C-alpha positions in Angstrom: 89.9 118.5 99.4 93.3 120.1 99.5 93.4 123.8 98.8 95.5 123.4 95.7 92.9 121.2 94.1 90.0 123.4 95.2 91.7 126.4 93.7 92.2 124.6 90.4 88.5 123.4 90.4 86.8 126.7 91.5 89.0 129.7 90.7 88.4 130.1 87.0 84.6 129.4 87.1 84.2 131.9 89.9 86.3 134.5 88.0 84.2 133.9 84.9 81.0 134.3 86.9 82.3 137.6 88.2 83.3 138.8 84.7 79.8 137.8 83.4 78.1 139.6 86.2 80.1 142.8 85.5 79.3 142.6 81.8 75.6 142.0 82.5 75.6 144.8 85.1 77.1 147.2 82.6 74.5 146.3 80.0 77.1 144.8 77.7 74.9 142.0 76.5 76.7 141.6 73.2 80.1 141.1 74.9 78.5 138.7 77.5 76.9 136.7 74.6 80.3 136.5 72.9 82.1 135.5 76.1 79.5 132.7 76.6 79.9 131.5 73.0 83.7 131.3 73.4 83.4 129.5 76.7 80.9 127.0 75.4 83.4 126.2 72.6 86.1 125.7 75.2 83.9 123.5 77.3 82.8 121.4 74.3 86.1 121.1 72.6 88.0 120.7 75.8 85.8 117.7 76.7 86.1 116.2 73.2 89.9 116.6 73.2 90.1 115.0 76.6 88.0 112.0 75.5 90.1 111.7 72.3 93.3 111.8 74.5 91.9 109.1 76.8 90.9 106.9 73.8 94.4 107.4 72.3 96.0 106.2 75.5 93.9 103.1 75.6 94.5 102.4 71.9 98.3 102.9 72.1 98.4 100.5 75.0 96.4 97.8 73.2 97.9 98.2 69.7 101.5 98.2 71.0 100.8 95.7 73.8 102.6 98.1 76.3 102.7 97.0 79.9 101.5 100.2 81.6 98.2 101.6 83.0 97.3 104.5 80.8 94.9 105.8 83.5 97.1 105.5 86.5 96.8 109.2 87.5 93.1 109.4 87.9 93.0 107.2 91.1 95.9 109.2 92.5 94.0 112.4 91.9 91.0 110.8 93.7 93.2 109.7 96.6 94.7 113.2 96.9 91.3 114.9 96.8 89.5 112.6 99.2 92.2 111.0 101.3 90.6 107.7 100.6 92.5 104.7 99.1 93.0 105.1 95.4 90.9 102.0 94.8 87.8 103.4 96.7 84.9 104.1 94.3 84.5 107.7 95.5 88.2 108.4 94.9 88.0 106.8 91.4 84.9 108.8 90.6 86.4 112.1 91.8 89.8 111.4 90.2 88.1 110.9 86.8 85.9 113.9 87.4 88.9 116.0 88.2 90.7 114.8 85.1 87.7 115.6 82.9 87.1 119.0 84.6 90.8 119.9 84.0 90.4 119.1 80.3 87.3 121.4 80.2 89.0 124.2 82.2 92.0 124.1 80.0 89.8 124.1 76.9 88.1 127.3 78.3 91.4 128.9 79.0 92.6 128.2 75.5 89.3 129.5 74.0 89.7 132.7 76.0 93.3 133.2 74.8 92.7 132.0 71.2 89.0 132.1 70.4 89.6 131.2 66.7 91.7 128.2 67.7 94.0 126.6 65.2 95.9 123.3 65.3 99.4 124.9 65.7 98.1 127.3 68.5 96.5 124.3 70.3 99.8 122.4 70.0 101.9 125.3 71.4 99.4 125.9 74.2 99.4 122.2 75.3 103.2 122.0 75.1 103.5 124.9 77.5 101.2 123.1 79.8 103.2 119.9 79.3 106.4 121.6 80.5 104.6 122.6 83.8 103.0 119.1 84.0 106.3 117.3 83.6 107.9 119.6 86.2 105.1 119.1 88.7 104.1 115.4 88.2 107.4 113.8 89.3 107.0 115.1 92.8 103.2 114.8 93.0 102.8 111.4 91.3 106.2 109.8 91.7 106.7 109.8 87.9 110.1 110.6 86.4 111.7 111.6 83.1 112.9 108.0 82.8 109.3 106.8 82.6 108.9 106.4 78.9 105.1 106.0 79.1 104.7 109.1 81.1 106.8 111.2 78.7 105.5 109.7 75.5 101.8 109.8 76.5 102.4 113.3 77.8 104.1 114.6 74.7 102.2 112.7 71.9 98.9 112.3 73.7 98.7 115.8 75.0 99.9 117.0 71.5 96.9 115.2 70.0 94.7 116.9 72.7 96.0 120.3 71.7 95.5 119.7 68.0 91.9 118.4 68.5 91.1 121.4 70.7 92.6 124.0 68.4 91.1 122.4 65.3 87.7 122.1 66.9 87.7 125.7 68.0 88.6 126.8 64.5 85.3 125.3 63.4 83.3 126.6 66.4 80.6 128.9 65.1 79.1 130.1 68.4 82.1 132.2 69.3 81.0 134.9 66.7 77.3 134.8 67.5 
């Protein structure tokens, strides 16, 4: 796996384990419990938001009869991670796994920054991510600003992702436990 992907997969979880160990070592059980509640909210709502985003992409393609593959990046991620052809089952599996894991990690990041969530905060968060994504993807995935599907799904679909994440965290009760 290329280092850039390994860092994105492992850095935050390892950092959180270190933070948890420090809190536990200092006897700060209450703070550790709160951190875990916030992170669980990010995991849960990050995954839910990612699944809603994936469903949105399929529905928009079917309802509008658009001629694009709404899931074209997952095999590319799998190819980059494994070096195998994008159609290889391991590349597909790991590409989808990476996609879902990134949704969860971004959900945890948002939950740490904004534990109480909020639809507008989720939308702002994801639009900042979208700016980075649109800057990086053209070179990594050969996508461009002229690609209407890429831009529309990124802005509308990711906007939906952020609203679902922010709204879900607003209702999350474990963050205050």
